[in-house]
N, C-alpha and C positions, 0 to 999 in steps of 0.2 A: 778097613788097611787097602786092598783093593783101589779102593776111589781114590787113594790118596794115593797113592802109587801112579794110576792113572793121570793123575793132577801135575805130580810132580814130572811126568814122561814128557807133559804136556807142556810144549814152549810155547809160551803165547805174545810173545816178540815176534813172530812170525805172523800172530794177524794185522790186517792193514788198519791204520788206522782211521777213525773214523770220525764224521760229523755231518747235521744236519744244515740249511742253508734256509734261512726260512724266506717267504714268499718278496718280503718287501727288501731284503737285500738282492733279488733281479733288476737290472738292468740291460740294455741291449748296446747294440753302436753308435759311439760317437755322443751320446748322455757322458754324464756327470760322476765321478768316484768322490764322493764325500770324506774325507778326514773326519775323525769326529774329535770334537774337543779333548775326550778320555784319551787319546792317544796322542804321542808324541814319535814313533815309529812305528807308521802302517808301510805293509813287505807288499806288492802282488807277483802273480807267477802268469804264466801263460799253462794252457791245461788243453790237452784232446780230451773232449764233453762224449759220451757215448748216450744216446736215446734209445730206452725203452720201447719198444712196438707193441708186444704181447704181453700180456698180464702174467707172473707166473711166481710161483716157492717152491723152494727147496731142489733147485736143481743142479746139476753137477756141470762142472765147469765144457764138459761138450755137447753139453744140450743149448750152452749159452751164448753164443754166436746166433742161435735160430730166433733168438727174442730180443737180440739188436735190431731196432730200423734205421738206424744209421748214426752221424756221428755231428758235433759242430765244433768251435774251439768256445774257450772261455776263460776268464781272465779271476781268478781266485786270490780274494783280497783279505790282512788280517793284519788284526793289529797288535804287531809286534811288539812291544812292551806289554802288551796285557797280557797276554800270552806266556812272557819270558817271566813275571810276577808268579805266575802258578799253570803249570802246566794244565790244571784244571779246567783252567778258564778256556779253554781252547775254544766251547762250541761259546761263550763268549766275545773272543776275541775274532770267531770268523761273521762274527751274525749281524753286523751292523748294516742299517740303511744301506744299501748301491754296493757289497760287498760281494756280489757273484755278478759279470754281465756275459751273458749268452749273447753270440752270433759269431758271423754276421749272417749266416747260412747255414743251412740243413742240409746234408751230404748224406740218399743214401747206401747202408752200407754194401747193396749192388754194384756201387759205383768207383768203391775203392779197390782196387786189386788186389792190394797189399796192404792192410794198416801198420801190421809192423814196420813197416818200411817208413812210414810220414815221418817227418823231421819235424818237431813242434821247437816254436822261436819266443824267447821273451826279450821283445826289443823299449825300451825308456830312452824317450826319447828321438827314435829312430835308430838307436846306437842298438849292436843285439850284446845281450847282461846273459843271455845264458841259451845255449843249443841242444840237442839229443835229438836220439830217435826213439821211436815207442815199444822197439824191439829191445831197447835199454832197462827198459820198465823193472822194475822191482816186481811189481805182481803184473801179471800179463791180462788183458782186458777180459776174456772169460774168466778166470779164477774171481777177476772183481764182480764180474756180475753174478756169479753162480755164490761166494759169497755172502754178498749184502741179500739176494731173496733168498738167503738161513737168516737172515735177523732180521726181514722183512716183505711181504708180500710188493712187490715191485708190479706195477701198473704201467698204459702205453702213457708217454710225455715225459715219468720220471726218467731225472738224469741225474747223470752218477759223471762225475768227476775220479781222472782215471789218476793223475801225478804231474808232474813237474820239472822242467829243465833242469831251473832252481830261479827263486825269487828275485825283485826289484828292490829297493826302498824307494819308494814318490814321497814326491813334497808336492805343495801348490805350486801349478800352473804345467806340471808334468804331463806329458803323454805315453801313456804305458799298451803297452802292441803287444797280441799275439800273432803268431803266424804257423801255419801249418798247410803245410805242403796241401796241391789241388784244393784250397778255402782261399775264400776271401778275408783280407787280415780284420780280425779285431782291433779297433782303436775308445780308449775312451781317455777323456780332458781328468786332470786331479785337481782337485778344489778341497784346498784344505779350510776349516768353518772355525778354526782357531781366527783365520785372517775376516771372515766374515764380518763389518763391521755391523754390530747388537743395534735392532731397533727400542729405540725410546717410546 
């Protein structure tokens, strides 16, 4: 009964949504994001990425900033229609090849005086679609690092995407861009694989 009460009092809705990106999803600046044949509504969103610098496990938020090496830009891509069909499909919807762009540069944490003040923008074809500051994130950076360290051991080079000001629907020929203050822009062209001629 005591354990049931504890579960009742614990609101799991406060936990961050989480997923893993396979290595095959990773691309860099100017690489093409490929919309898979299975998706007819694909979205992309700019995010600040946290790069882990030390192996850590079960750390508290007040320790989290000590294990961060620095930051970079990221574009998180989702097959939104697949995810909408069933929320259990989140991992599948985010795991297609080319669905995570990282770059254009790594910035050490010492180089940023106030990471919470950084503005993150999602741009589509040069036009701002969404923008917001890191300080307005639902979960702050220290909390995110602590939370995931209590799920899995984090190692140097691991990357945590922290959230987004908002997504944009991308289509063949588009250019999606992440802009974060103090960093070089991260840009990727979009190629819809449904429009690529099949080899005979």
